[in-house]
N, C-alpha and C positions, 0 to 999 in steps of 0.2 A: 322913324315914327316913334314918338315918345310913348312909353307905357311902363307899367310896374308889375307885369305879370309874367309867369313862366311861359316859355314858348309852347310847352306841352299843354298848358291850360288854355291858351288862346287857340291852339290847333283843335283841341277837343270841342271848345265852344263853337268854332267855325266849321267843324266837320271837314278839316283839311289835314294834310300831313304836316309834320313839324318842319320838314324841308321846305315845303311851299310857304309856310308862315315865315320861316327865316328869310326866304328870298324877298317876301313882301316887306318885312320889317327893315331889312337892310337896303331896300329900294334897288334890288338887282334887276337887270333887264329880263324880258321874256315872261313877265307876269301879266295876265289879262286884267282888264279894269274890273271885271266882275269879281275876280278872286281877291283883288286888293280891297274892294268894297266889303266883301265878307269878313276879312280880317279886321277892318275898321269897326264894323258892326259888332263883331265878337268882343273887341276891346271895350266898346261902349257898354255892352251887356255886362261884362265882368265888373266894370266900374259901378254900374247900378247895383249889382249884387253886393259888392264890397260896402257900398254906402248903406245898404240895408242891414248889415251886420252890426252897425253902431247902435241900433235900437235894442233895448233890453227885452228878453222874452225867449221862449223856446224856439229854436230855429229848425226848419225843415228845408232840405235841399230837394227840389223836385225837377226832374227832367221831362220836358214836353217834346214829344216826337210826333211829327205830323207830316203826312204826304197830302198836300192840298195847295190850291192856288193861293197866291199872295194875298188877294183880297180877303180870303177867309182866314188865313193864319194871322193877318193883322187884327181881325175882329176877335179872334181867340186870345191873342196876346193882350189886347186891351181889357178883355173880360177878366182874365186871370190876374193881371196886375191890379186892376181895380178892386176885385174882391179880396185879394191878399191884404189890402190895407184895412179891411173891415175885421180882420182876425187879430189885430193888435191886442195884447203884446206878443202873440205868436207871430213868428216871422217866416214867411215862405219865400225862399230864393228860387226863382224859376229860371232854369237854363233851357233855352229854346233851340231845338234842332228841326228846322223847317226845310222842306224841299217840295217843289211842285210835282216832281215825279221821282220815285226811287224804286229800284229793283228790290224784290223781296229779300234777296241775299244781303243787300246793303242795309236794309232796315234791321235784319237780324244781327248783322255784325255791329251796328251802332248800339243796339240794345245790349249785346254782350259786352261791349266796351263800357257802357254805363254801369252794368252790373259789376264789372271788375273794378271800376274806379270807385264806386260806392254812391248811393243815393238813398233818399228816404222814400221815394215813390216815383212812378212814371205815369204820365198822362199820355195816352197813345191814340192816335188816329192812323190806322193802317189797314191794309187789305187783309181779308180773312183767308190766309194761305198757310200751308204747313210750316214754312220757314219762320213766319212771324209767331204763330202759336207756339212753336217750339222754343223760341227765344223768351216768350212770355212765361212759359213753364219754368225755364231756368231762373228767371228773375223771381218768380213767386217761391221757388224752392230755396232761394237765397234769403227769403224773408222780406223781399221788396214788393210792395203793393203796386199793382198795375191797374190803372183805371182807364177803360176805353172811353173815348170821347166821340159823340155824335154817331159813330158807326161801331157796332159791337163785334166782339169775338166770342159768341155765346158758348162755344164748345172748348174754349181755352180755360186756363187756370186763373184768369184775371180775377181781381178782388171785387170790382164793381164796374157798372156801366153808368156813364153820365151823359144824358141826352134825352131826346124825345122818343115817343113811340112812333117809329118810322112807318110802320104799316098803317097806323091810324092817319098819319100825315098823307100818305098816298090815297087813302080812302076819301079824305077831305078834298083833295085835289080833284078826284073823280066826281065828287058831288058838285063842286063849284062848276066844273066844265059841263057835266051832264045836265044840270038844271038850266044853265044858260043856253046850251046848244041842243037840248032835247027837242025832237020834232023837226029837225032840219038836217041836211047832209053835213057831216062833220068827220074829219080825220085829224087826229092829234099826233103831232110830232113829240115823242118822248125822248128827252136827251139824258143820257147817263154818262158820267165821267169815266167810270170803269166798272166792269162787271165783277171786279174783285172785291168791291166794298159791300159788306153785308147790309149796311144801312140803306144804300141806294137800291139794292135788290129788294129789301123789305118794302120800300116806298112803291116800287114798280108792282110788286105782288098785290099790295092793297089797292093800287090804282086800277090794275087790270081786272081784279076780281069784282070790284064795285061797278065798273063799266059793264062787265059781262052780266052781272045779276040785275042791274037796274037800268042800264042805258045801252042795250045790245046793238043799237044802230050806229053807235059811235065807233069808228075804227081807229087803230093805233099803228103808227110807224115808229120804230125805235132806232136810235143811233147811239153808239157808245164808243169808248176808248178815245175820247177827245181830251180826257183828263181835266176838264174844266177850263182848258186854255182857249183863248179866243181864236187863234189861227186854226188849230186842229178841229175845234168844235164847229167853227164857221164853215170849213171845207166839207165836213160831214153833213152839216145841215143843208148846204147848197146842193150837194149831190142828192140828198133825200127829196128836196123840194123839186128838183128837175125830174126825178123819177116818179114823183107822186104829185101830180098837179092838183089833187083834191085836198092836200093838207091845208087847213085853215086855222089851226090852233096849236098851242105849244104847252106841254107840261115839262118844265125844265127841272130835272132832278139834279143834274150835275153841273150847272153853271155855264159860263161862256155866253151869257144872254145877249150882250151887245152884238156879238158875232152872228148869233142866230137871227136877230132882227135885221142885221145888215144883209143877210142872205135873202130874206123876204124882199127888202128894198131893191136889191140887185136885180131881182126877177120881176119887179113891179107887182108883187103880190101883197095881199093884205092879211095880217094876222088878226083874226077876229077876237081871240081870247088868249092871253098869255098868263100862265100861273108859274111862279118861281118859288124857290126856297131861299131863306136866309136874307135878313135885312142888312146886307153889307153896303158899302158905299155905292157900288155900281147899281144894285137893285133899288136902293133908295132914290137915286136920281131917275132911274127908269120908271119907277112907280109915280114919282111926282110929275114926270113928263107925260104920263098916260101911255107909255109904251108897254109897261107891264101892268096887268090889271089887278092881280092879287099876289101877295107874298105870304107864304106859309113860314111863320117865324117862331122860333123858340128862344128863350132868354139864355144866352151863353153864360151870364153871370150865375144863373141857377146851376148850370152844369159845373161851373168853377167851384161853387160852394160844395156841391156833391163830391167832387174830386178831392178837395182839401179835407173834408170831413172823413172820407173813406181812408185816406192816407193817415190821418191822425188816429183813427180807430185802430188801424193795423199797427201803428207804432205805440199804442197804449196811451195816447195823450188825451183820450176822451173817456170819461168815467163809464159810460154805457153807450151801446149802439144807438145812433140817432134815427135810424131808418132812412131809406132812400126812396125818392119818388122820381118818376119820369117827368121831364119838363113838359109843360103844357104847350100845345101847338096853337098859335094864334093866327087868325086870318087878318092880314093887314091890308088896308086900302089907303088911298091918299087922305082919308078923313079920320083915321084913327092911329096915326103914326105914334109909336111909343118913343120915349126919351131913351136913347141908348148911347 
């Protein structure tokens, strides 16, 4: 496999060992297709980064670490790369470290490797657990800005949070469902990818509180730990629907929406109202097809700008603090689709 990079750089970009990368590069047997694909993707990413260095201007190397489904990491990558171009002549080289699921120890070890290798800042979507907050503290102590994305680590040493007001988003979902279903029997299936994520917890708190205060007749059934994956989330949803024949609506905090809808179809049940988060490719198609009724969306490009500016401030590249604002939560229907 032709390339011009050090094996250790490819391994770091791919999140693999140097021995594994060496096996892939030399086309030795016993390598899984997925592993080879990760190495090829890492080389493409390094090529893009190298091409960016030809542009004149101050350069910032940023590591983006995320535990999230691919459909969401794809949207984040697009937003970060798109907004980076608007900061010219300043150059942001983003190194992406994505996985659908990671153990807290793996995230902490990755953050420590990034700290030792060197970086201008880290954009992080990770669970709020001690292993992660400890690694964040070590990064910040080393003078490396950490910006949490979408889900916050409020009790950590992080520099800034880039994202929406998640509690307000949950309250908005409760209002949409409560106003539509008020006065009739209703039970909402609330799907959470994992209870470890602070942002999802905040959405659920806002949702439950608003229902309790204003729509007390609407009941809630919760499922979690499907990690936004279709197979795992679908199995949890199917089990909940079998156990609770009264479920007739969904508030999807954690994704896996195609699988949730498939569970309704499998049982011949109707989902009267479906509220989801994030206008990714899946949700866009489901919204246009009338399967999802509302999508609570916030502009990831705004989050990207917040992250870039926070890192620039920490590195002394901005004359004065610009101030940071939470992203606005928009209620999207098939009739007001934004250009993304």
